[in-house]
Structure formats: structure tokens, C-alpha cells
MMTF fields as JSON, N, C-alpha, C and O atoms, coordinates in Angstrom:
{
  "mmtfVersion": "1.0.0",
  "mmtfProducer": "UNKNOWN",
  "numBonds": 363,
  "numAtoms": 364,
  "numGroups": 91,
  "numChains": 1,
  "numModels": 1,
  "chainsPerModel": [1],
  "groupsPerChain": [91],
  "chainIdList": ["A"],
  "bondAtomList": [4, 2, 8, 6, 12, 10, 16, 14, 20, 18, 24, 22, 28, 26, 32, 30, 36, 34, 40, 38, 44, 42, 48, 46, 52, 50, 56, 54, 60, 58, 64, 62, 68, 66, 72, 70, 76, 74, 80, 78, 84, 82, 88, 86, 92, 90, 96, 94, 100, 98, 104, 102, 108, 106, 112, 110, 116, 114, 120, 118, 124, 122, 128, 126, 132, 130, 136, 134, 140, 138, 144, 142, 148, 146, 152, 150, 156, 154, 160, 158, 164, 162, 168, 166, 172, 170, 176, 174, 180, 178, 184, 182, 188, 186, 192, 190, 196, 194, 200, 198, 204, 202, 208, 206, 212, 210, 216, 214, 220, 218, 224, 222, 228, 226, 232, 230, 236, 234, 240, 238, 244, 242, 248, 246, 252, 250, 256, 254, 260, 258, 264, 262, 268, 266, 272, 270, 276, 274, 280, 278, 284, 282, 288, 286, 292, 290, 296, 294, 300, 298, 304, 302, 308, 306, 312, 310, 316, 314, 320, 318, 324, 322, 328, 326, 332, 330, 336, 334, 340, 338, 344, 342, 348, 346, 352, 350, 356, 354, 360, 358],
  "bondOrderList": [1, 1, 1, 1, 1, 1, 1, 1, 1, 1, 1, 1, 1, 1, 1, 1, 1, 1, 1, 1, 1, 1, 1, 1, 1, 1, 1, 1, 1, 1, 1, 1, 1, 1, 1, 1, 1, 1, 1, 1, 1, 1, 1, 1, 1, 1, 1, 1, 1, 1, 1, 1, 1, 1, 1, 1, 1, 1, 1, 1, 1, 1, 1, 1, 1, 1, 1, 1, 1, 1, 1, 1, 1, 1, 1, 1, 1, 1, 1, 1, 1, 1, 1, 1, 1, 1, 1, 1, 1, 1],
  "groupList": [{"groupName": "MET", "atomNameList": ["N", "CA", "C", "O"], "elementList": ["N", "C", "C", "O"], "formalChargeList": [0, 0, 0, 0], "bondAtomList": [1, 0, 2, 1, 3, 2], "bondOrderList": [1, 1, 2], "singleLetterCode": "M", "chemCompType": "L-PEPTIDE LINKING"}, {"groupName": "ILE", "atomNameList": ["N", "CA", "C", "O"], "elementList": ["N", "C", "C", "O"], "formalChargeList": [0, 0, 0, 0], "bondAtomList": [1, 0, 2, 1, 3, 2], "bondOrderList": [1, 1, 2], "singleLetterCode": "I", "chemCompType": "L-PEPTIDE LINKING"}, {"groupName": "SER", "atomNameList": ["N", "CA", "C", "O"], "elementList": ["N", "C", "C", "O"], "formalChargeList": [0, 0, 0, 0], "bondAtomList": [1, 0, 2, 1, 3, 2], "bondOrderList": [1, 1, 2], "singleLetterCode": "S", "chemCompType": "L-PEPTIDE LINKING"}, {"groupName": "ASN", "atomNameList": ["N", "CA", "C", "O"], "elementList": ["N", "C", "C", "O"], "formalChargeList": [0, 0, 0, 0], "bondAtomList": [1, 0, 2, 1, 3, 2], "bondOrderList": [1, 1, 2], "singleLetterCode": "N", "chemCompType": "L-PEPTIDE LINKING"}, {"groupName": "LEU", "atomNameList": ["N", "CA", "C", "O"], "elementList": ["N", "C", "C", "O"], "formalChargeList": [0, 0, 0, 0], "bondAtomList": [1, 0, 2, 1, 3, 2], "bondOrderList": [1, 1, 2], "singleLetterCode": "L", "chemCompType": "L-PEPTIDE LINKING"}, {"groupName": "PHE", "atomNameList": ["N", "CA", "C", "O"], "elementList": ["N", "C", "C", "O"], "formalChargeList": [0, 0, 0, 0], "bondAtomList": [1, 0, 2, 1, 3, 2], "bondOrderList": [1, 1, 2], "singleLetterCode": "F", "chemCompType": "L-PEPTIDE LINKING"}, {"groupName": "LYS", "atomNameList": ["N", "CA", "C", "O"], "elementList": ["N", "C", "C", "O"], "formalChargeList": [0, 0, 0, 0], "bondAtomList": [1, 0, 2, 1, 3, 2], "bondOrderList": [1, 1, 2], "singleLetterCode": "K", "chemCompType": "L-PEPTIDE LINKING"}, {"groupName": "GLU", "atomNameList": ["N", "CA", "C", "O"], "elementList": ["N", "C", "C", "O"], "formalChargeList": [0, 0, 0, 0], "bondAtomList": [1, 0, 2, 1, 3, 2], "bondOrderList": [1, 1, 2], "singleLetterCode": "E", "chemCompType": "L-PEPTIDE LINKING"}, {"groupName": "THR", "atomNameList": ["N", "CA", "C", "O"], "elementList": ["N", "C", "C", "O"], "formalChargeList": [0, 0, 0, 0], "bondAtomList": [1, 0, 2, 1, 3, 2], "bondOrderList": [1, 1, 2], "singleLetterCode": "T", "chemCompType": "L-PEPTIDE LINKING"}, {"groupName": "TYR", "atomNameList": ["N", "CA", "C", "O"], "elementList": ["N", "C", "C", "O"], "formalChargeList": [0, 0, 0, 0], "bondAtomList": [1, 0, 2, 1, 3, 2], "bondOrderList": [1, 1, 2], "singleLetterCode": "Y", "chemCompType": "L-PEPTIDE LINKING"}, {"groupName": "GLY", "atomNameList": ["N", "CA", "C", "O"], "elementList": ["N", "C", "C", "O"], "formalChargeList": [0, 0, 0, 0], "bondAtomList": [1, 0, 2, 1, 3, 2], "bondOrderList": [1, 1, 2], "singleLetterCode": "G", "chemCompType": "PEPTIDE LINKING"}, {"groupName": "CYS", "atomNameList": ["N", "CA", "C", "O"], "elementList": ["N", "C", "C", "O"], "formalChargeList": [0, 0, 0, 0], "bondAtomList": [1, 0, 2, 1, 3, 2], "bondOrderList": [1, 1, 2], "singleLetterCode": "C", "chemCompType": "L-PEPTIDE LINKING"}, {"groupName": "PRO", "atomNameList": ["N", "CA", "C", "O"], "elementList": ["N", "C", "C", "O"], "formalChargeList": [0, 0, 0, 0], "bondAtomList": [1, 0, 2, 1, 3, 2], "bondOrderList": [1, 1, 2], "singleLetterCode": "P", "chemCompType": "L-PEPTIDE LINKING"}, {"groupName": "HIS", "atomNameList": ["N", "CA", "C", "O"], "elementList": ["N", "C", "C", "O"], "formalChargeList": [0, 0, 0, 0], "bondAtomList": [1, 0, 2, 1, 3, 2], "bondOrderList": [1, 1, 2], "singleLetterCode": "H", "chemCompType": "L-PEPTIDE LINKING"}, {"groupName": "VAL", "atomNameList": ["N", "CA", "C", "O"], "elementList": ["N", "C", "C", "O"], "formalChargeList": [0, 0, 0, 0], "bondAtomList": [1, 0, 2, 1, 3, 2], "bondOrderList": [1, 1, 2], "singleLetterCode": "V", "chemCompType": "L-PEPTIDE LINKING"}, {"groupName": "ASP", "atomNameList": ["N", "CA", "C", "O"], "elementList": ["N", "C", "C", "O"], "formalChargeList": [0, 0, 0, 0], "bondAtomList": [1, 0, 2, 1, 3, 2], "bondOrderList": [1, 1, 2], "singleLetterCode": "D", "chemCompType": "L-PEPTIDE LINKING"}],
  "groupTypeList": [0, 1, 2, 3, 4, 5, 3, 6, 1, 6, 2, 3, 4, 4, 2, 4, 5, 3, 3, 4, 7, 1, 8, 8, 9, 6, 1, 0, 6, 3, 10, 4, 5, 5, 11, 5, 5, 1, 11, 4, 1, 2, 4, 1, 8, 4, 1, 8, 9, 3, 2, 8, 1, 2, 2, 12, 1, 4, 5, 13, 1, 10, 1, 2, 4, 5, 6, 4, 2, 1, 9, 9, 1, 4, 10, 5, 1, 8, 2, 10, 4, 14, 14, 15, 3, 1, 6, 6, 10, 4, 1],
  "groupIdList": [1, 2, 3, 4, 5, 6, 7, 8, 9, 10, 11, 12, 13, 14, 15, 16, 17, 18, 19, 20, 21, 22, 23, 24, 25, 26, 27, 28, 29, 30, 31, 32, 33, 34, 35, 36, 37, 38, 39, 40, 41, 42, 43, 44, 45, 46, 47, 48, 49, 50, 51, 52, 53, 54, 55, 56, 57, 58, 59, 60, 61, 62, 63, 64, 65, 66, 67, 68, 69, 70, 71, 72, 73, 74, 75, 76, 77, 78, 79, 80, 81, 82, 83, 84, 85, 86, 87, 88, 89, 90, 91],
  "secStructList": [7, 2, 2, 2, 2, 2, 2, 2, 2, 2, 2, 2, 2, 2, 2, 2, 2, 2, 6, 7, 7, 2, 2, 2, 2, 2, 2, 2, 2, 2, 2, 2, 2, 2, 2, 2, 2, 2, 2, 2, 2, 2, 2, 2, 2, 2, 2, 2, 2, 2, 2, 6, 7, 7, 7, 2, 2, 2, 2, 2, 2, 2, 2, 2, 2, 2, 2, 2, 2, 2, 2, 2, 2, 2, 2, 2, 2, 2, 2, 2, 2, 2, 2, 2, 2, 2, 2, 2, 6, 7, 7],
  "xCoordList": [-18.246, -17.108, -17.267, -16.412, -18.423, -18.634, -18.918, -18.497, -19.679, -19.841, -18.581, -18.461, -17.655, -16.225, -15.608, -15.053, -15.648, -15.015, -15.628, -14.913, -16.966, -17.606, -17.244, -17.057, -17.137, -16.801, -15.319, -15.026, -14.417, -13.049, -13.0, -12.227, -13.797, -13.812, -14.385, -13.912, -15.456, -16.118, -15.151, -15.061, -14.412, -13.462, -12.318, -11.88, -11.805, -10.799, -11.312, -10.594, -12.552, -13.043, -13.363, -13.18, -13.796, -14.03, -12.738, -12.667, -11.635, -10.342, -9.842, -9.255, -10.064, -9.532, -10.322, -9.695, -11.626, -12.335, -12.066, -12.115, -11.778, -11.461, -10.054, -9.781, -9.186, -7.814, -7.526, -6.373, -8.604, -8.439, -7.879, -8.167, -7.08, -6.712, -7.955, -8.964, -7.834, -9.054, -9.43, -10.624, -8.496, -8.834, -9.392, -10.279, -8.872, -9.488, -10.824, -11.727, -11.008, -12.335, -13.333, -14.451, -12.956, -13.885, -14.262, -15.429, -13.279, -13.643, -14.572, -15.486, -14.314, -15.202, -16.581, -17.571, -16.667, -17.901, -18.736, -19.914, -18.124, -18.917, -19.255, -20.355, -18.392, -18.66, -19.818, -20.695, -19.789, -20.909, -22.239, -23.292, -22.21, -23.432, -23.903, -25.111, -23.073, -23.535, -24.108, -25.182, -23.49, -23.946, -25.412, -26.31, -25.549, -26.838, -27.945, -29.123, -27.536, -28.477, -28.893, -30.039, -27.964, -28.257, -29.224, -30.182, -28.947, -29.708, -31.142, -32.092, -31.305, -32.638, -33.348, -34.562, -32.69, -33.387, -33.806, -34.895, -32.932, -33.329, -34.537, -35.425, -34.605, -35.669, -37.011, -38.059, -36.869, -38.106, -38.611, -39.813, -37.664, -37.983, -38.644, -39.6, -38.184, -38.709, -40.119, -41.021, -40.228, -41.545, -42.515, -43.653, -42.126, -43.04, -43.483, -44.621, -42.536, -42.802, -43.828, -44.704, -43.698, -44.462, -45.891, -46.87, -45.981, -47.283, -48.152, -49.38, -47.521, -48.379, -48.068, -48.918, -46.918, -46.63, -45.93, -44.928, -46.403, -45.774, -44.954, -45.055, -44.134, -43.285, -41.972, -41.349, -41.579, -40.44, -39.122, -38.17, -39.113, -37.954, -37.655, -36.509, -38.79, -38.716, -38.061, -37.242, -38.426, -37.937, -36.363, -35.547, -36.023, -34.58, -33.732, -32.593, -34.3, -33.511, -33.357, -32.295, -34.426, -34.339, -33.258, -32.456, -33.321, -32.318, -30.908, -29.976, -30.752, -29.458, -28.9, -27.737, -29.61, -29.252, -28.846, -27.844, -29.69, -29.425, -28.067, -27.27, -27.812, -26.537, -25.378, -24.319, -25.575, -24.517, -24.182, -23.002, -25.168, -24.88, -24.172, -23.339, -24.494, -23.802, -22.348, -21.428, -22.166, -20.803, -19.946, -18.757, -20.522, -19.818, -19.59, -18.53, -20.473, -20.195, -18.99, -18.056, -19.047, -17.845, -16.602, -15.563, -16.691, -15.474, -14.932, -13.718, -15.804, -15.327, -14.724, -13.721, -15.269, -14.777, -13.42, -12.415, -13.388, -12.14, -11.01, -9.885, -11.234, -10.22, -9.794, -8.648, -10.754, -10.428, -9.509, -8.539, -9.76, -8.938, -7.528, -6.514, -7.504, -6.192, -5.354, -4.158, -6.046, -5.248, -4.705, -3.573, -5.544, -5.076, -3.924, -3.006, -3.916, -2.85, -1.584, -0.475, -1.757, -0.608, 0.052, 1.279, -0.763, -0.287, 0.47, 1.491, -0.089, 0.649, 1.885, 2.69, 1.97, 3.099, 2.985, 3.995, 1.775, 1.502, 1.535, 1.735, 1.342, 1.373, 2.564, 2.788],
  "yCoordList": [-35.355, -34.639, -33.187, -32.42, -32.738, -31.37, -30.599, -29.455, -31.305, -30.677, -30.551, -29.675, -31.458, -31.321, -30.134, -29.351, -29.909, -28.728, -27.461, -26.515, -27.439, -26.213, -25.928, -24.772, -27.043, -26.788, -26.26, -25.495, -26.665, -26.223, -24.762, -23.983, -24.387, -22.97, -22.105, -20.993, -22.62, -21.797, -21.601, -20.506, -22.692, -22.502, -21.557, -20.792, -21.624, -20.628, -19.166, -18.268, -18.94, -17.595, -17.151, -15.972, -17.972, -17.498, -17.207, -16.338, -18.071, -17.684, -16.37, -15.621, -16.064, -14.756, -13.604, -12.596, -13.68, -12.673, -12.528, -11.431, -13.661, -13.72, -13.128, -12.63, -13.182, -12.749, -11.277, -10.857, -10.54, -9.131, -8.283, -8.517, -7.302, -6.228, -5.454, -5.417, -4.831, -4.22, -2.972, -2.688, -2.197, -1.07, -1.411, -0.732, -2.44, -2.935, -3.559, -3.438, -4.197, -4.727, -3.635, -3.711, -2.566, -1.498, -0.8, -0.476, -0.568, 0.022, -0.764, -0.221, -2.105, -2.989, -3.061, -3.074, -3.109, -3.22, -1.959, -2.072, -0.754, 0.474, 0.586, 1.032, 0.215, 0.201, -0.812, -0.495, -1.914, -2.94, -2.371, -2.568, -1.667, -1.115, -0.054, 0.044, 0.739, 1.733, 1.114, 1.539, 0.097, -0.647, -1.236, -1.14, -1.827, -2.466, -1.369, -1.623, -0.15, 0.936, 1.472, 1.896, 1.483, 1.825, 0.725, 1.049, -0.527, -1.649, -1.522, -1.728, -1.179, -0.955, 0.14, 0.041, 1.208, 2.351, 1.853, 2.176, 1.071, 0.534, -0.391, -0.313, -1.236, -2.171, -1.405, -1.721, -0.324, 0.492, 1.168, 1.25, 1.638, 2.271, 1.223, 1.543, 0.066, -0.949, -1.458, -1.791, -1.488, -1.908, -0.711, -0.96, 0.475, 1.55, 1.538, 1.856, 1.161, 1.128, -0.056, 0.089, -1.166, -2.358, -2.161, -2.697, -1.391, -1.359, -0.095, -0.183, 1.033, 2.164, 2.846, 2.848, 3.41, 4.241, 3.379, 2.737, 3.349, 2.539, 3.39, 3.271, 4.258, 5.09, 4.337, 3.765, 4.337, 3.635, 4.173, 3.426, 5.487, 6.18, 5.586, 5.31, 5.395, 4.879, 3.494, 3.205, 2.641, 1.293, 1.384, 0.653, 2.337, 2.422, 2.98, 2.568, 3.857, 4.337, 3.287, 3.186, 2.447, 1.342, 0.236, -0.202, -0.149, -1.04, -0.566, -1.327, 0.702, 1.336, 1.358, 0.988, 1.753, 1.669, 0.298, 0.068, -0.563, -1.984, -2.481, -3.096, -2.211, -2.586, -1.892, -2.486, -0.615, 0.151, -0.413, -0.496, -0.805, -1.342, -2.769, -3.105, -3.535, -4.842, -4.61, -5.263, -3.616, -3.342, -2.753, -3.058, -1.935, -1.416, -2.513, -2.5, -3.394, -4.578, -5.344, -5.63, -5.671, -6.444, -5.63, -6.154, -4.42, -3.58, -3.445, -3.482, -3.293, -3.237, -4.545, -4.521, -5.651, -7.031, -7.176, -7.428, -7.029, -7.343, -6.351, -6.807, -5.099, -4.094, -4.268, -4.034, -4.667, -4.887, -6.117, -6.08, -7.139, -8.304, -8.058, -8.505, -7.349, -6.975, -6.101, -6.311, -5.111, -4.193, -4.93, -4.707, -5.82, -6.54, -7.497, -7.633, -8.159, -8.994, -8.125, -8.542, -6.952, -6.11, -5.657, -5.608, -5.325, -4.908, -6.1, -5.94, -7.229, -8.397, -8.908, -9.707, -8.422, -8.733, -10.023, -10.626, -10.461, -11.623, -11.424, -12.376, -10.221, -9.938, -9.181, -8.833],
  "zCoordList": [2.173, 1.667, 1.52, 1.962, 0.862, 0.725, 2.043, 2.22, 2.99, 4.251, 5.104, 5.961, 4.834, 5.506, 4.967, 5.737, 3.674, 2.973, 3.543, 3.874, 3.66, 4.163, 5.596, 5.976, 6.454, 7.782, 7.917, 8.836, 7.014, 7.017, 6.587, 7.144, 5.624, 5.176, 6.206, 6.439, 6.869, 7.946, 9.12, 9.675, 9.504, 10.601, 10.297, 11.156, 8.973, 8.562, 8.598, 9.039, 8.134, 8.141, 9.614, 9.915, 10.47, 11.823, 12.604, 13.474, 12.193, 12.761, 12.315, 13.096, 11.053, 10.533, 11.2, 11.525, 11.423, 12.137, 13.61, 14.167, 14.236, 15.703, 15.953, 17.045, 14.966, 15.191, 14.686, 14.59, 14.377, 13.966, 15.074, 16.248, 14.717, 15.727, 16.134, 15.429, 17.321, 17.8, 17.032, 16.932, 16.475, 15.696, 14.318, 13.802, 13.76, 12.431, 12.728, 11.901, 13.813, 14.057, 14.288, 13.778, 15.076, 15.26, 13.954, 13.735, 13.092, 11.838, 10.963, 10.343, 10.921, 10.184, 10.771, 10.039, 12.151, 12.8, 12.476, 12.137, 12.582, 12.3, 10.812, 10.486, 9.926, 8.497, 8.133, 7.329, 8.691, 8.451, 9.04, 8.434, 10.216, 10.719, 9.816, 9.6, 9.276, 8.288, 7.154, 6.73, 6.568, 5.371, 5.621, 4.784, 6.81, 7.071, 7.261, 7.006, 7.714, 7.773, 6.498, 6.348, 5.491, 4.088, 3.494, 2.793, 3.789, 3.307, 3.822, 3.066, 5.115, 5.644, 5.021, 4.843, 4.66, 3.962, 2.551, 2.075, 1.9, 0.571, 0.674, -0.175, 1.647, 1.827, 2.044, 1.481, 2.95, 3.214, 1.915, 1.662, 1.122, -0.201, -1.111, -1.817, -1.104, -2.034, -1.493, -2.262, -0.173, 0.404, 0.093, -0.306, 0.255, -0.133, -1.613, -1.955, -2.449, -3.859, -4.151, -5.003, -3.458, -3.72, -3.102, -3.62, -2.003, -1.311, -1.685, -1.709, -1.964, -2.201, -3.522, -4.412, -3.682, -4.858, -5.904, -5.589, -7.072, -8.135, -9.07, -10.291, -8.486, -9.361, -9.692, -8.797, -10.905, -11.368, -10.742, -10.519, -10.474, -9.917, -8.535, -8.181, -7.738, -6.42, -6.4, -5.529, -7.365, -7.53, -7.852, -7.292, -8.793, -9.128, -7.913, -7.692, -7.207, -6.002, -4.971, -4.357, -4.732, -3.894, -4.26, -3.435, -5.521, -6.025, -6.012, -5.752, -6.296, -6.291, -4.934, -4.767, -3.957, -2.545, -2.08, -1.403, -2.491, -2.086, -2.695, -1.986, -4.005, -4.555, -3.905, -3.698, -3.576, -2.959, -1.589, -1.248, -0.787, 0.552, 0.431, 1.272, -0.549, -0.741, -1.155, -0.663, -2.114, -2.449, -1.294, -1.207, -0.431, 0.576, 1.67, 2.295, 1.907, 2.836, 2.36, 3.109, 1.068, 0.503, 0.695, 1.095, 0.429, 0.475, 1.898, 2.102, 2.864, 4.22, 4.689, 5.403, 4.333, 4.806, 4.121, 4.786, 2.869, 2.14, 2.528, 2.728, 2.638, 2.97, 4.542, 4.926, 5.329, 6.749, 6.838, 7.596, 6.139, 6.234, 5.61, 6.146, 4.486, 3.876, 4.787, 4.988, 5.328, 6.231, 7.451, 7.879, 8.006, 9.146, 8.783, 9.592, 7.633, 7.166, 6.927, 7.262, 6.365, 6.241, 7.498, 7.592, 8.471, 9.798, 10.479, 11.147, 10.26, 10.891, 10.086, 10.564, 8.91, 8.083, 7.339, 6.976, 7.104, 6.424, 4.871, 4.115, 4.456, 3.033, 2.721, 1.562]
}
């Protein structure tokens, strides 16, 4: 029962992403690429903190960049879906 529910949710999400307009898709794709780049920088910062320098400021910078990238990822996905639905007249 639960796997059936997850499959239904997955198919609905995939259909949402497959039916995006091309401009909305490009903006979301570039935004997500930017967010993953920020995430990589944060992970490099945290690996540097863990392996060599044990400065607390380096830890806080890494965690803050990681949080920022996650918030931006969620923002790009939700705003992209909302803008696409507004353009199509569904909202």
C-alpha cells in the first residue's frame, strides 16, 4: 500500500517536471546548477575543517553555505513550479 502511494507521488512529480515550459526549465536547471556549486563549496569547506584546520569559523561558514544551498534548491523548485502553473493558467 505504501509503495503504491510512493509510486503515485513519484509519477505525479515526474509528470510535473516533464511538462515544464522550456524557459522555466532552463531557469530551474541553471538555478539548481548554481545551488549544487554552492553545495560543493560548502562540502569542500567542511572537509577542510575536518581534515586539517579545526577553526570553528570554518565550520560555521561551511554549515551556513550548506543551509543556503538547500534553501535555494527548494526555492528554485517551488518557484519554478508555481511560475509554470501560473503561465499555464492552472492557478
